[in-house]
C-alpha positions as CSV (number, residue, x, y, z in Angstrom):
1,M,0.0,29.3,-47.0
2,K,1.1,32.4,-45.1
3,L,0.9,33.3,-41.4
4,N,-1.9,35.7,-41.9
5,E,-4.0,33.0,-43.6
6,L,-3.8,30.6,-40.6
7,K,-7.1,29.9,-38.8
8,P,-8.1,27.5,-36.0
9,A,-10.1,24.5,-36.8
10,E,-13.8,24.8,-37.2
11,G,-15.5,24.8,-33.8
12,A,-12.2,25.0,-31.9
13,V,-12.8,28.6,-30.7
14,K,-16.0,29.6,-28.8
15,S,-17.0,33.1,-27.8
16,R,-16.9,33.5,-24.1
17,K,-20.1,33.4,-22.1
18,R,-21.2,37.0,-21.2
19,V,-23.3,36.7,-18.1
20,G,-25.5,39.4,-16.4
21,R,-26.6,41.1,-19.6
22,G,-30.4,41.0,-19.2
23,P,-33.1,38.4,-19.3
24,G,-33.0,38.0,-23.1
25,S,-29.5,36.5,-23.0
26,G,-30.6,33.5,-20.9
27,L,-27.9,34.4,-18.4
28,G,-29.4,37.4,-16.8
29,K,-30.6,38.0,-13.2
30,T,-28.6,35.4,-11.2
31,S,-26.1,35.0,-14.0
32,A,-26.1,31.1,-13.9
33,R,-25.1,31.1,-10.2
34,G,-28.4,29.9,-8.7
35,E,-30.3,31.8,-6.0
36,N,-28.6,32.4,-2.7
37,G,-25.6,31.1,-0.8
38,Q,-21.9,31.4,-0.6
39,K,-21.3,30.2,-4.2
40,S,-23.5,32.9,-5.6
41,R,-21.4,35.7,-4.1
42,R,-18.5,37.6,-5.6
43,G,-15.0,36.4,-4.7
44,Y,-16.1,32.9,-3.7
45,S,-13.4,30.2,-4.1
46,R,-13.8,26.8,-2.4
47,Q,-11.0,25.6,-0.1
48,R,-8.8,22.9,-1.5
49,G,-10.1,19.5,-0.1
50,F,-13.4,20.9,1.1
51,E,-16.1,18.2,1.2
52,G,-19.2,20.1,2.0
53,G,-18.7,20.1,5.7
54,Q,-17.9,16.4,6.0
55,M,-14.5,15.8,7.7
56,P,-12.0,16.0,4.8
57,L,-10.0,13.0,3.8
58,H,-6.7,14.6,4.7
59,R,-8.0,15.0,8.3
60,R,-9.6,11.5,8.5
61,L,-6.3,9.8,7.6
62,P,-3.7,9.1,10.3
63,K,-0.8,11.6,10.1
64,R,2.1,9.3,11.1
65,G,2.8,5.9,9.5
66,F,0.5,3.5,7.8
67,T,-0.3,-0.2,8.2
68,N,-1.4,-2.1,5.2
69,I,-4.1,-4.4,6.5
70,F,-3.8,-6.6,3.4
71,A,-0.1,-7.3,3.8
72,P,0.7,-11.0,4.6
73,L,1.3,-11.6,8.3
74,T,5.0,-12.4,8.9
75,K,6.6,-14.0,12.0
76,E,10.3,-13.9,12.9
77,I,11.8,-17.1,14.3
78,A,15.2,-17.0,16.1
79,L,17.8,-19.7,15.8
80,S,17.5,-20.3,19.6
81,V,13.8,-21.1,19.2
82,I,14.7,-23.6,16.4
83,S,17.4,-25.2,18.6
84,A,14.9,-25.5,21.5
85,N,12.1,-27.1,19.5
86,F,13.7,-29.1,16.7
87,K,16.1,-32.1,16.7
88,D,18.8,-33.2,14.2
89,G,17.4,-34.0,10.8
90,E,14.1,-32.3,11.2
91,T,12.6,-29.8,8.7
92,V,11.7,-26.3,9.7
93,N,8.8,-25.1,7.6
94,I,5.5,-23.3,8.2
95,E,3.6,-26.6,8.8
96,S,6.1,-27.9,11.4
97,L,6.1,-24.6,13.2
98,R,2.3,-24.7,13.4
99,G,2.4,-28.3,14.5
100,K,4.7,-27.3,17.5
101,K,2.4,-24.3,18.2
102,L,5.2,-21.8,17.6
103,I,3.1,-19.7,15.2
104,S,-0.6,-19.1,14.8
105,S,-2.6,-20.3,11.9
106,R,-2.9,-16.7,10.5
107,I,0.8,-16.4,9.9
108,E,1.6,-16.6,6.1
109,R,5.4,-15.9,6.0
110,I,8.4,-16.9,8.1
111,V,11.7,-15.2,8.5
112,V,14.6,-16.9,10.3
113,L,16.8,-14.5,12.3
114,A,20.3,-15.1,13.5
115,S,19.6,-14.4,17.2
116,G,20.7,-17.1,19.6
117,E,22.8,-20.2,18.8
118,L,21.9,-23.1,16.6
119,T,22.7,-26.5,18.3
120,C,21.1,-28.9,15.7
121,K,21.4,-29.8,12.1
122,V,18.1,-28.9,10.4
123,T,16.7,-28.4,7.0
124,V,15.1,-24.9,6.7
125,N,12.3,-24.3,4.2
126,V,10.9,-20.9,4.9
127,D,10.2,-17.6,3.0
128,R,13.4,-15.8,4.1
129,V,16.6,-16.5,6.0
130,T,18.8,-13.6,7.1
131,K,22.5,-13.7,6.1
132,G,23.8,-14.4,9.6
133,A,21.2,-17.2,10.1
134,R,22.1,-18.7,6.7
135,E,25.8,-18.8,7.8
136,A,24.9,-20.4,11.1
137,I,22.7,-23.1,9.6
138,L,25.3,-24.0,6.9
139,A,28.1,-24.1,9.5
140,K,26.1,-26.7,11.5
141,G,25.7,-28.8,8.3
142,G,22.1,-27.9,7.8
143,T,20.5,-27.1,4.4
144,I,18.3,-24.3,3.2
145,Q,15.6,-24.9,0.7
146,E,13.6,-22.4,-1.3
147,P,9.9,-22.9,-0.9
148,A,8.1,-24.4,-3.9
149,D,5.3,-21.8,-4.1
150,K,7.5,-18.7,-3.3
151,N,6.3,-16.8,-6.4
152,A,2.6,-17.8,-5.9
153,N,1.9,-15.0,-3.5
154,L,3.5,-12.2,-5.6
């Protein structure tokens, strides 16, 4: 086989469509552009993102930031709130926080923050505990447990 003997596969190369060459060609008169309108004229090119006059998606969306409405609702609980509402030996978890009306029923995740001071020895079983809060809880003799169904929501 030589370079001059190479040919493309059968059916791979089509001859281009020659429009506007009379009625016998099947592509005469309007040259497959329809009757009137902007798209039938020379030099027409549609704007990027044009949606036929409807407000385009890039203008309908907010320009700054984004809030995922499907993200689980998270509430932060400070150590001072735990100190004020829990006694020694109690467990801090999502059910006990709901029972004391510290969070609403829609909250799905809890994060313990290290703001304030912890005055009681508690067992904490929440989704996340910050580094400072972890140190404060362990310094008071409390314990931190990982929730049993932590990977269930992932």
